[in-house]
Biopython code that builds the backbone (N, CA, C, O; Angstrom):
import numpy as np
from Bio.PDB.StructureBuilder import StructureBuilder

atoms = [
    (1, "MET", "N", (12.289, 4.567, 1.963)),
    (1, "MET", "CA", (12.423, 3.264, 2.856)),
    (1, "MET", "C", (12.864, 3.430, 4.141)),
    (1, "MET", "O", (13.671, 4.293, 4.487)),
    (2, "ILE", "N", (12.339, 2.602, 4.868)),
    (2, "ILE", "CA", (12.511, 2.687, 6.616)),
    (2, "ILE", "C", (13.036, 1.516, 6.877)),
    (2, "ILE", "O", (12.488, 0.477, 6.511)),
    (3, "ARG", "N", (14.276, 1.545, 7.611)),
    (3, "ARG", "CA", (14.859, 0.622, 8.011)),
    (3, "ARG", "C", (14.288, 0.357, 9.603)),
    (3, "ARG", "O", (14.285, 1.302, 10.392)),
    (4, "ASP", "N", (13.927, -0.658, 9.914)),
    (4, "ASP", "CA", (13.685, -0.757, 11.208)),
    (4, "ASP", "C", (14.142, -1.955, 11.817)),
    (4, "ASP", "O", (13.683, -3.091, 11.700)),
    (5, "ASP", "N", (15.272, -1.483, 12.597)),
    (5, "ASP", "CA", (16.199, -2.399, 13.495)),
    (5, "ASP", "C", (15.657, -2.160, 14.672)),
    (5, "ASP", "O", (15.065, -1.116, 14.944)),
    (6, "LEU", "N", (15.858, -3.305, 15.599)),
    (6, "LEU", "CA", (15.520, -3.352, 17.064)),
    (6, "LEU", "C", (15.891, -2.172, 18.022)),
    (6, "LEU", "O", (15.246, -1.766, 18.989)),
    (7, "GLU", "N", (17.177, -1.680, 17.490)),
    (7, "GLU", "CA", (17.887, -0.486, 18.411)),
    (7, "GLU", "C", (17.520, 0.445, 17.736)),
    (7, "GLU", "O", (17.280, 1.305, 18.584)),
    (8, "GLU", "N", (17.275, 0.937, 16.617)),
    (8, "GLU", "CA", (17.044, 1.991, 16.183)),
    (8, "GLU", "C", (16.059, 2.283, 15.065)),
    (8, "GLU", "O", (16.142, 1.310, 14.316)),
    (9, "ARG", "N", (15.271, 3.038, 14.635)),
    (9, "ARG", "CA", (14.486, 3.134, 13.353)),
    (9, "ARG", "C", (14.968, 4.362, 12.522)),
    (9, "ARG", "O", (14.761, 5.518, 12.891)),
    (10, "LYS", "N", (15.555, 4.068, 11.498)),
    (10, "LYS", "CA", (16.208, 4.954, 10.482)),
    (10, "LYS", "C", (15.375, 4.946, 9.200)),
    (10, "LYS", "O", (14.941, 3.940, 8.639)),
    (11, "GLU", "N", (15.213, 6.248, 8.812)),
    (11, "GLU", "CA", (14.184, 6.573, 7.723)),
    (11, "GLU", "C", (15.143, 7.301, 6.365)),
    (11, "GLU", "O", (15.519, 8.460, 6.544)),
    (12, "THR", "N", (15.429, 6.770, 5.353)),
    (12, "THR", "CA", (16.010, 7.082, 4.274)),
    (12, "THR", "C", (15.209, 7.176, 3.151)),
    (12, "THR", "O", (14.375, 6.322, 2.853)),
    (13, "CYS", "N", (15.438, 8.217, 2.494)),
    (13, "CYS", "CA", (14.894, 8.648, 0.991)),
    (13, "CYS", "C", (15.841, 8.161, -0.216)),
    (13, "CYS", "O", (17.029, 8.482, -0.226)),
    (14, "PHE", "N", (15.294, 7.408, -1.188)),
    (14, "PHE", "CA", (16.104, 6.957, -2.291)),
    (14, "PHE", "C", (15.280, 6.898, -3.511)),
    (14, "PHE", "O", (14.252, 6.221, -3.493)),
    (15, "GLU", "N", (15.660, 7.596, -4.655)),
    (15, "GLU", "CA", (15.379, 7.770, -5.852)),
    (15, "GLU", "C", (15.914, 6.569, -6.807)),
    (15, "GLU", "O", (17.095, 6.424, -7.122)),
    (16, "VAL", "N", (14.918, 5.793, -7.183)),
    (16, "VAL", "CA", (15.461, 4.615, -7.795)),
    (16, "VAL", "C", (15.054, 4.588, -9.478)),
    (16, "VAL", "O", (14.579, 5.609, -9.975)),
    (17, "GLU", "N", (15.221, 3.646, -10.120)),
    (17, "GLU", "CA", (14.971, 3.467, -11.566)),
    (17, "GLU", "C", (13.626, 3.003, -11.680)),
    (17, "GLU", "O", (13.063, 2.378, -10.781)),
    (18, "SER", "N", (13.067, 3.321, -12.852)),
    (18, "SER", "CA", (11.622, 2.494, -12.802)),
    (18, "SER", "C", (11.721, 1.120, -13.266)),
    (18, "SER", "O", (12.582, 0.885, -14.113)),
    (19, "SER", "N", (10.960, 0.149, -12.838)),
    (19, "SER", "CA", (11.099, -0.966, -12.782)),
    (19, "SER", "C", (11.838, -1.594, -12.011)),
    (19, "SER", "O", (11.917, -2.765, -12.383)),
    (20, "ILE", "N", (12.448, -1.379, -11.076)),
    (20, "ILE", "CA", (13.349, -2.040, -10.304)),
    (20, "ILE", "C", (12.579, -2.785, -9.359)),
    (20, "ILE", "O", (11.574, -2.298, -8.843)),
    (21, "THR", "N", (12.992, -3.945, -9.100)),
    (21, "THR", "CA", (12.398, -5.114, -7.988)),
    (21, "THR", "C", (13.089, -4.895, -7.096)),
    (21, "THR", "O", (14.272, -4.562, -7.165)),
    (22, "VAL", "N", (12.142, -5.123, -5.687)),
    (22, "VAL", "CA", (12.640, -5.109, -4.537)),
    (22, "VAL", "C", (14.186, -5.935, -3.992)),
    (22, "VAL", "O", (14.883, -5.550, -3.053)),
    (23, "GLY", "N", (14.423, -7.015, -4.778)),
    (23, "GLY", "CA", (15.722, -7.650, -4.735)),
    (23, "GLY", "C", (16.621, -6.744, -5.330)),
    (23, "GLY", "O", (17.699, -6.563, -4.765)),
    (24, "ASP", "N", (16.388, -6.199, -6.278)),
    (24, "ASP", "CA", (17.631, -5.233, -6.921)),
    (24, "ASP", "C", (18.055, -4.278, -6.137)),
    (24, "ASP", "O", (19.231, -4.007, -5.891)),
    (25, "PHE", "N", (16.735, -3.556, -5.581)),
    (25, "PHE", "CA", (16.994, -2.334, -4.575)),
    (25, "PHE", "C", (17.698, -2.878, -3.269)),
    (25, "PHE", "O", (18.361, -2.105, -2.578)),
    (26, "LEU", "N", (17.570, -4.062, -2.969)),
    (26, "LEU", "CA", (18.141, -4.600, -1.534)),
    (26, "LEU", "C", (19.738, -4.692, -1.930)),
    (26, "LEU", "O", (20.614, -4.132, -1.271)),
    (27, "ASP", "N", (20.000, -5.544, -3.193)),
    (27, "ASP", "CA", (21.471, -5.617, -3.618)),
    (27, "ASP", "C", (22.280, -4.510, -3.963)),
    (27, "ASP", "O", (23.504, -4.500, -3.839)),
    (28, "ASP", "N", (21.510, -3.461, -4.450)),
    (28, "ASP", "CA", (22.162, -2.052, -4.977)),
    (28, "ASP", "C", (22.524, -1.381, -3.397)),
    (28, "ASP", "O", (23.325, -0.447, -3.372)),
    (29, "ARG", "N", (22.035, -1.781, -2.333)),
    (29, "ARG", "CA", (22.321, -1.103, -1.202)),
    (29, "ARG", "C", (23.100, -1.950, -0.138)),
    (29, "ARG", "O", (23.333, -1.609, 1.022)),
    (30, "GLY", "N", (23.506, -3.276, -0.837)),
    (30, "GLY", "CA", (24.180, -4.181, 0.152)),
    (30, "GLY", "C", (23.574, -4.939, 1.286)),
    (30, "GLY", "O", (24.225, -5.526, 2.150)),
    (31, "ILE", "N", (21.998, -4.863, 1.195)),
    (31, "ILE", "CA", (21.083, -5.488, 2.198)),
    (31, "ILE", "C", (21.045, -6.759, 1.491)),
    (31, "ILE", "O", (20.728, -6.988, 0.324)),
    (32, "GLU", "N", (21.570, -7.831, 2.753)),
    (32, "GLU", "CA", (21.213, -9.379, 2.555)),
    (32, "GLU", "C", (19.853, -9.455, 2.599)),
    (32, "GLU", "O", (19.206, -8.921, 3.500)),
    (33, "ARG", "N", (19.198, -10.276, 1.407)),
    (33, "ARG", "CA", (18.026, -10.410, 1.051)),
    (33, "ARG", "C", (17.482, -11.378, 2.342)),
    (33, "ARG", "O", (16.505, -11.002, 2.990)),
    (34, "GLN", "N", (17.990, -12.304, 2.581)),
    (34, "GLN", "CA", (17.729, -13.171, 3.592)),
    (34, "GLN", "C", (17.683, -12.765, 5.145)),
    (34, "GLN", "O", (17.364, -13.620, 5.971)),
    (35, "GLU", "N", (17.883, -11.944, 5.390)),
    (35, "GLU", "CA", (18.019, -10.947, 6.509)),
    (35, "GLU", "C", (17.042, -9.939, 7.047)),
    (35, "GLU", "O", (16.924, -9.429, 8.161)),
    (36, "VAL", "N", (16.177, -9.764, 5.587)),
    (36, "VAL", "CA", (15.271, -8.829, 6.044)),
    (36, "VAL", "C", (14.020, -9.246, 5.252)),
    (36, "VAL", "O", (14.021, -9.980, 4.263)),
    (37, "LEU", "N", (12.735, -8.552, 5.951)),
    (37, "LEU", "CA", (11.493, -8.470, 5.047)),
    (37, "LEU", "C", (11.122, -7.011, 4.788)),
    (37, "LEU", "O", (11.320, -6.018, 5.489)),
    (38, "VAL", "N", (10.465, -7.156, 3.460)),
    (38, "VAL", "CA", (10.069, -5.799, 3.064)),
    (38, "VAL", "C", (8.729, -5.842, 3.000)),
    (38, "VAL", "O", (8.112, -6.815, 2.565)),
    (39, "SER", "N", (7.984, -4.355, 3.607)),
    (39, "SER", "CA", (6.584, -4.418, 3.460)),
    (39, "SER", "C", (6.179, -3.050, 2.575)),
    (39, "SER", "O", (6.971, -2.108, 2.601)),
    (40, "ARG", "N", (5.085, -2.954, 1.882)),
    (40, "ARG", "CA", (4.498, -1.760, 1.240)),
    (40, "ARG", "C", (2.743, -1.596, 1.631)),
    (40, "ARG", "O", (1.921, -2.507, 1.537)),
    (41, "ASP", "N", (2.553, -0.613, 1.945)),
    (41, "ASP", "CA", (1.081, -0.474, 2.462)),
    (41, "ASP", "C", (0.985, -1.382, 3.372)),
    (41, "ASP", "O", (-0.209, -1.681, 3.379)),
    (42, "GLY", "N", (1.562, -2.043, 4.198)),
    (42, "GLY", "CA", (1.018, -2.936, 5.532)),
    (42, "GLY", "C", (1.177, -4.314, 5.307)),
    (42, "GLY", "O", (0.974, -5.196, 6.141)),
    (43, "GLY", "N", (1.635, -4.500, 3.878)),
    (43, "GLY", "CA", (1.835, -6.116, 3.334)),
    (43, "GLY", "C", (3.092, -6.539, 3.275)),
    (43, "GLY", "O", (3.899, -5.654, 2.991)),
    (44, "ILE", "N", (3.572, -7.728, 3.472)),
    (44, "ILE", "CA", (4.613, -8.105, 3.240)),
    (44, "ILE", "C", (4.925, -8.309, 1.638)),
    (44, "ILE", "O", (4.075, -8.900, 0.973)),
    (45, "ILE", "N", (6.248, -7.784, 0.935)),
    (45, "ILE", "CA", (5.880, -8.130, -0.632)),
    (45, "ILE", "C", (7.237, -9.054, -0.781)),
    (45, "ILE", "O", (8.062, -9.200, 0.121)),
    (46, "SER", "N", (7.304, -9.591, -1.963)),
    (46, "SER", "CA", (8.437, -10.424, -2.424)),
    (46, "SER", "C", (9.453, -9.769, -3.061)),
    (46, "SER", "O", (9.159, -8.729, -3.650)),
    (47, "GLU", "N", (10.937, -10.271, -3.075)),
    (47, "GLU", "CA", (11.737, -9.750, -3.834)),
    (47, "GLU", "C", (11.446, -9.521, -5.256)),
    (47, "GLU", "O", (12.233, -8.867, -5.941)),
    (48, "THR", "N", (10.520, -9.946, -5.675)),
    (48, "THR", "CA", (10.269, -10.031, -7.249)),
    (48, "THR", "C", (9.351, -8.739, -7.575)),
    (48, "THR", "O", (9.192, -8.311, -8.718)),
    (49, "GLN", "N", (8.645, -8.056, -6.171)),
    (49, "GLN", "CA", (7.816, -7.224, -7.028)),
    (49, "GLN", "C", (8.478, -5.923, -7.312)),
    (49, "GLN", "O", (9.513, -5.649, -6.705)),
    (50, "VAL", "N", (7.934, -5.032, -8.246)),
    (50, "VAL", "CA", (8.345, -4.041, -8.778)),
    (50, "VAL", "C", (7.870, -2.756, -8.123)),
    (50, "VAL", "O", (6.683, -2.548, -7.872)),
    (51, "LEU", "N", (8.956, -1.816, -7.830)),
    (51, "LEU", "CA", (8.767, -0.598, -7.084)),
    (51, "LEU", "C", (8.066, 0.385, -7.724)),
    (51, "LEU", "O", (8.681, 0.808, -8.703)),
    (52, "GLU", "N", (7.041, 0.888, -7.542)),
    (52, "GLU", "CA", (6.448, 2.004, -8.375)),
    (52, "GLU", "C", (6.679, 3.646, -7.877)),
    (52, "GLU", "O", (7.185, 3.881, -6.780)),
    (53, "ASP", "N", (6.353, 4.482, -8.584)),
    (53, "ASP", "CA", (6.793, 5.795, -8.043)),
    (53, "ASP", "C", (5.951, 6.251, -7.080)),
    (53, "ASP", "O", (4.723, 6.174, -7.135)),
    (54, "GLY", "N", (6.672, 6.783, -6.089)),
    (54, "GLY", "CA", (6.208, 7.104, -4.631)),
    (54, "GLY", "C", (5.857, 6.133, -3.708)),
    (54, "GLY", "O", (5.271, 6.441, -2.671)),
    (55, "ASP", "N", (6.184, 4.877, -4.005)),
    (55, "ASP", "CA", (6.190, 3.736, -3.131)),
    (55, "ASP", "C", (7.135, 4.167, -1.831)),
    (55, "ASP", "O", (8.208, 4.770, -1.872)),
    (56, "VAL", "N", (6.353, 3.632, -0.559)),
    (56, "VAL", "CA", (6.987, 3.774, 0.681)),
    (56, "VAL", "C", (7.487, 2.513, 0.910)),
    (56, "VAL", "O", (6.631, 1.701, 0.559)),
    (57, "ILE", "N", (8.581, 1.906, 1.383)),
    (57, "ILE", "CA", (8.658, 0.561, 1.614)),
    (57, "ILE", "C", (9.170, 0.103, 3.186)),
    (57, "ILE", "O", (9.598, 1.178, 3.607)),
    (58, "ASN", "N", (9.306, -0.596, 3.958)),
    (58, "ASN", "CA", (9.564, -0.817, 5.399)),
    (58, "ASN", "C", (10.678, -1.871, 5.247)),
    (58, "ASN", "O", (10.238, -2.782, 4.545)),
    (59, "VAL", "N", (11.704, -2.059, 5.556)),
    (59, "VAL", "CA", (12.696, -3.058, 5.695)),
    (59, "VAL", "C", (12.963, -3.284, 7.155)),
    (59, "VAL", "O", (13.386, -2.465, 7.970)),
    (60, "PHE", "N", (12.625, -4.603, 7.348)),
    (60, "PHE", "CA", (12.685, -5.108, 8.773)),
    (60, "PHE", "C", (13.459, -6.242, 8.788)),
    (60, "PHE", "O", (13.348, -7.230, 8.063)),
    (61, "ASP", "N", (14.550, -5.951, 9.999)),
    (61, "ASP", "CA", (15.540, -7.148, 10.152)),
    (61, "ASP", "C", (14.862, -8.224, 10.606)),
    (61, "ASP", "O", (13.970, -8.010, 11.427)),
    (62, "VAL", "N", (15.098, -9.427, 10.232)),
    (62, "VAL", "CA", (14.514, -10.774, 10.664)),
    (62, "VAL", "C", (15.351, -11.124, 11.753)),
    (62, "VAL", "O", (16.573, -10.996, 11.816)),
    (63, "ILE", "N", (14.332, -11.719, 12.870)),
    (63, "ILE", "CA", (15.251, -12.486, 14.015)),
    (63, "ILE", "C", (14.919, -13.775, 14.079)),
    (63, "ILE", "O", (13.762, -14.191, 14.129)),
    (64, "ALA", "N", (16.024, -14.517, 14.080)),
    (64, "ALA", "CA", (15.928, -15.930, 14.405)),
    (64, "ALA", "C", (16.486, -16.223, 15.700)),
    (64, "ALA", "O", (17.389, -15.536, 16.179)),
    (65, "GLY", "N", (16.002, -17.176, 16.259)),
    (65, "GLY", "CA", (16.326, -17.691, 17.494)),
    (65, "GLY", "C", (15.775, -19.095, 17.993)),
    (65, "GLY", "O", (14.960, -19.635, 17.244)),
    (66, "GLY", "N", (16.104, -19.719, 19.112)),
    (66, "GLY", "CA", (15.662, -20.995, 19.416)),
    (66, "GLY", "C", (16.080, -21.337, 20.603)),
    (66, "GLY", "O", (15.792, -22.441, 21.064)),
]
sb = StructureBuilder()
sb.init_structure("model")
sb.init_model(0)
sb.init_chain("A")
sb.init_seg("    ")
for serial, (resi, resn, name, xyz) in enumerate(atoms, 1):
    if name == "N":
        sb.init_residue(resn, " ", resi, " ")
    sb.init_atom(name, np.array(xyz, "f"), 0.0, 1.0, " ", f" {name:<3s}", serial, name[0])
structure = sb.get_structure()
């Protein structure tokens, strides 16, 4: 997983159980689902997507303003 915050880019490796969803992955790490977008292979994926062996995902903080 690569957490891409505006201030720093932090790369961390995790081993996860097979058939874990993106949403469960985020929940297990205390990451608020509504505050991030997750991408795999250059495309945004939903929290219902199942992570596969060898997946590399990017977690991007969502910025809102007005």
